[in-house]
C-alpha positions in Angstrom: 118.0 112.0 115.7 115.9 114.6 117.1 114.2 115.0 113.7 113.5 111.3 113.3 112.1 111.0 116.8 110.3 114.2 116.7 111.5 115.2 120.1 114.7 116.4 121.6 117.7 113.9 121.6 120.2 114.7 124.5 123.9 113.8 124.5 123.2 111.5 127.5 120.8 109.4 125.3 123.2 109.5 122.4 125.9 107.9 125.0 123.5 105.5 126.2 122.5 104.2 122.7 126.2 104.3 121.4 127.4 102.3 124.5 124.7 99.7 123.8 125.4 99.3 120.4 129.2 99.0 121.0 128.4 96.4 123.8 126.4 94.3 121.4 129.3 94.3 118.9 127.4 96.3 116.4 129.7 99.2 116.2 133.2 100.0 117.3 135.1 103.0 118.2 137.8 104.4 115.9 141.0 104.9 118.1 141.8 108.3 118.9 138.7 109.8 117.6 135.0 110.2 118.5 133.9 108.3 115.6 132.3 105.0 115.4 132.2 102.3 112.5 129.9 99.5 111.9 131.4 96.2 112.4 131.1 93.2 110.0 128.5 91.6 112.5 126.8 94.9 112.7 126.6 95.0 108.8 124.8 91.7 108.7 122.4 92.6 111.4 121.6 95.8 109.7 121.3 93.8 106.2 119.0 91.2 107.9 116.7 93.8 109.6 116.5 95.9 106.3 115.6 93.0 104.3 113.2 91.9 106.9 111.4 95.2 106.7 111.5 95.4 102.8 110.3 91.9 102.1 107.9 91.1 105.2 106.7 94.3 107.1 106.4 96.9 104.5 104.6 94.6 101.9 102.6 92.6 104.5 102.0 95.3 107.2 98.2 95.4 106.9 98.1 91.5 107.3 100.2 91.7 110.4 98.0 94.3 112.2 95.3 92.9 114.5 91.8 93.3 112.9 88.5 91.5 113.3 89.0 89.1 110.4 91.1 86.2 111.5 93.9 85.1 109.1 93.7 81.9 107.4 95.2 79.1 109.4 98.2 78.3 107.1 99.1 82.1 107.1 98.7 82.4 110.7 100.9 79.4 111.3 103.4 80.8 108.8 103.6 84.1 110.7 103.9 82.3 114.2 107.1 80.4 112.8 108.5 83.5 111.5 108.2 85.4 114.6 109.7 82.5 116.6 112.6 82.4 114.2 113.2 86.2 114.3 113.1 85.9 118.2 115.6 83.1 118.0 118.0 84.9 115.8 117.8 87.9 117.9 118.5 86.0 121.1 121.4 84.2 119.5 122.8 87.4 118.5 122.5 88.8 121.8 124.3 86.0 123.3 127.1 86.1 120.8 127.6 90.0 121.6 
């Protein structure tokens, strides 16, 4: 994690992150070990976010960044609807966890 973040990553930060993932139902601790595994729900969430990145954010990243040229209205409406759907899915996932 320290290499990915570009800064030190303490054991306390790791404990906090693992606890949050576990409480949200994304991972579960293997009995009698210090290991965690991804739950089926966690796999679906990871798959959703990876597909979201691969299909939307990476290819259309420059369009999503603010700039002086306004987006065509149909595209702006579609992006607003997508944003609202992502927020709704995220909130439903948080309530289910």
